[in-house]
N, C-alpha and C positions, 0 to 999 in steps of 0.2 A: 094492697096496700103498703105504703113503710112508710119511716119518719127516723127524724134525725137521732143519736142517743149521745149522749154525753162525750165520746171522742169523736164524734164527727162522719160517723160513718153509716151508713142507713142499713138498718135491721127491718126486715118483714114481717109483719103482723099476723099473716098469714101463710104461711108453708105450701109451695106447691104437692100433691099429693102425684107420685110417677107410679102408677102400674108397672110392675111387674111382670115377664112373660112366664114367670118358673110358675108351677102352682108354688102354695103356704109349706108343705112338705117335701121340698123339691130337697133342700140339706140335709136331711135326715133320711130322704131316702140312700140321696150321694153316698153318703157314709154306712149305711148299712149296707151296700153294691160292693165298697170299699170291702169292706173286711171279711167277705164272703168269698170273693174273689183273688183271693192268695197266688198265683200260676205257680208257683213254684211248690207250695204244700199240695197242689194238686200232682204237678207231675210227680214229683217224690214218693207220693201211696201208689204211684204203678208198680204191680207185678213184673220185675223182668228175673228173675229166677229162672226159668223155663229159654231162656232167650240168652245163657251166657254159654261163651265158647271157651272151651277147655282147650292151651296152647305149651305141650311141656309142665309145668308146673304153674303157670300162670292160669289166669283165669278176663276173659275181656269179657265187653259187652255186644254183642253185636251190631255194627256200625247202621245195616241196614232196618235194623227192628228197631232203632232209636231213633232215628226217624221217621219210620212209618207212623212207630208211636206219640212223635211229637207233632207231624203233620196231622193226624189223625184231630188231636185237642188244638191246635194251633195251625190250620191250613195255611198263614199267612207270615210265619215263621220262613225265619232265609238265611243261609249263612254264606259267608267268601271264604277260598281259601288265597291265604298273599299270597300272590307274587314278587318276585324280586329281580331286581338285574334290567337291562337292556333287552333281553331276551324272555322277558315273565317268566322265569321258570319258576314252580310254586316249593322253593324249597332254598334254604339259604346257609351255605356254609363258614365254618366261625374255626376257631382254635380249638373250641372244646368238644368237637365234631358236629352232624349235621342235623339241620331242625327244616320242621315244617309250621305255619300256624295257622289258627280257622276260630273266625268269628261268627258265632250265632245270637242272630235276633229275637227274641220273643218277646213281644208286646212290647218294643223299644226297648226293649233293654239287651243294650253288646255287650256277651261275656266272649273272651276272647281266652284260647288255650295254646300253649307252646308246648310244641311234643318233639323230642331230638327221635332220630332215624335208628330203633332197635331191630336186631336180631330175635329168632326165638327165644332167646335164649335172656332178654334184654339188655343185651350187652350192644352198645354201639357199633355202627355202619362206616367204616375207615371210606368208603368206595358201596356209597348206593346207589344200587338198579332202580331201575323206573317201576320195578315191582316191589320194588322194599320204601321205595317213596311212596307212591299210590297206598301201599298196604298202611304206611306212618300218616297219611292222615287223613284213612278211614279212623283207624284209632284214637286220630286227635279227634277229629269228627262230634265220636263221639263221649269223648272226653268235654269237648263246650258244648254238649245239648246237656249232660248230667248236671254242670256248671249249673244250670238254669232248674235245675230238681230229679229229671228223668235218669234212676239208677245212681244217683250219689252216691249214696250209702255202700254200694260192691267198692269206690273208692276209699272208702274208711279209713285211714291205718294203716294207707302202703306207704306212704313216706315213714312210716314208723320202724322198728327192731321187728321181727316178729312176733306173737302174742301166742302165749301158750295157750293150748286147747278145749274148750268147756273140758268142765268136769259132769258124772252120771247125771246131779243132782240138775246143771244149768242145761241141759243135751232134753234131758226128759221136761223141764220146765219150758223150753220151747215147743218142743215137739206137741206137747200138750195145750198148747196156746193156738196152735195150726190143725188140730184134728176134728174143731165143729168149720173149721172152710170148706168149702166144696170147690176148690179150681181143683183140676185135674192136673195131680201130679208132684203142688206144694211141695205136700208131705216129705217125697223120696226127695225132691231136688233140695231141701232144706235141707234134710238128714250125708245127703249125700254132700254137700258145703260145711257141715260138721266135719265129715269125715278127711275133708280135705285139709283143713284150717282155715279155711276162708269166712267162717265163724267163729268167733275163737273169743277167747276173756275179753281180749281189746277192744271188740265189737261186738258185744254182746248185750249191752244195753241196750246199743245204740237199735238192732236186732228184734229185740221185744221190743222196742216203741215201733221200729218198722213195720209189722208183723199185726202189732195191735188194733195198727192204724188202716191197715189195707181189707 
């Protein structure tokens, strides 16, 4: 039933009850799920130390390992190597040098990384060949995956001046943290990273946080 109010509009005396197709606790369940499915945190906690490749004085995460670990956890993840020009070449030449670009999509989130084509000393290559271009694409892919969390701690501080090595107290604190970890070779791997300065005073607290959650 309806009646006309003072303003001449109709007002329903009884409101229709609409049944919702969702259970009463749907909202609470959805919110709880969102809080416990942060894919970045999940990938950031993956231990990648045993798959670091050493070239010269620089360390890299194996692109094959990064792809495998990503697809194991997120099989629907995809990536694109960007192409340029009418020929669709996978690199671009600029006045600053040659670059490649890769976009990785995880959980509908796209992260793009641009990477210069460098030699084994991380210096720009003036006229790169196909092998060097392909190598840079692989490194770019690993970094694009890192933007989603997998191995991102390896790149912490790479754009900053070198940090001093850990002192004896910090090194002992970090190693002590790992002694109860049963992952094969982890302690030796971290000791190696400390010895070459990959884990240093600049990223010590990040390393402690990472291995606490590993």
